[in-house]
N, C-alpha and C positions, 0 to 999 in steps of 0.2 A: 483403476487409480490407486497407485503406491501410497502408503501411509506418509512417504517423505511429501507427494505433491498435494495431498489432502492438507497434511499440517502447513505448507506453503501458501496454499489457497485460503486456508483461513487466516493465517498471520495478515497475508495482503488484503482481505476484505475487511478485517479488524483496523487496519492502518488506513485503508482508504474511509472508512467513517469517523475516524481520528482526524484524520485530516479536515474531514468536512465540518465536523461539531467540536472540533478545541482549538487552542491557541496554543500548543507545543509545538516545539521545535521538529523538524524532520526528525534529527537524531533520537530527542527523547520517544518521539513514537516508535521508531527503530527500536529501541530498547524495551519500550512497553510493550510491544508485539512479539518479542521473544529472539532478536537479532542484535547480535553482540559486535557487526560491523554496522554501521550507519551506511557508509560506502556500498556495500553488499546488498543491503536491505534497499537503495536506492536504486542499485544495476537490476536487482529482480523485481520490484517494481515496476519499473519502467519496460522489463522485458515481457511481463505479463498485463500490462493495463495501455502500454505504446507510449505512454507520459510519465516522465520526472513527478516524482511526488509532488514538489512545489508548483509545476503546473497544475497539475490535479486539482492542488489547493486553491489555486488561483483561476480555475476555470469554474465559468457559470454552470457547466453541463456537468460537474463532480458525480451527480447522482447517476445520471444517463451513462458516464464513463464505466464506473464499477460495476454497472449491470454488464456491460459488454462485454466488460475483461474478464469478470468472475460469474458467470452464468449460474 
C-alpha cells in the first residue's frame, strides 16, 4: 500500500467516525480530516465506501459500512 493510499484510507476512516459521532457538517469534517476541497472529499468518500457522506451519516448501518469499505 502506498503512503498516499494509507493516508487517504486513514482520513476516510476518521471522517466516517466523525459522521457517526458528531453534528459537524460534511464540509467541516472534510477540512478536519485534511481535505481542502469538500467536493473532492465527498467524491473520494463515495469511491471508497460506495455511498456519499450524507447518506452514510443517515444510514442506520453506518458502522457496518465503514467496516466493509475500510477493512
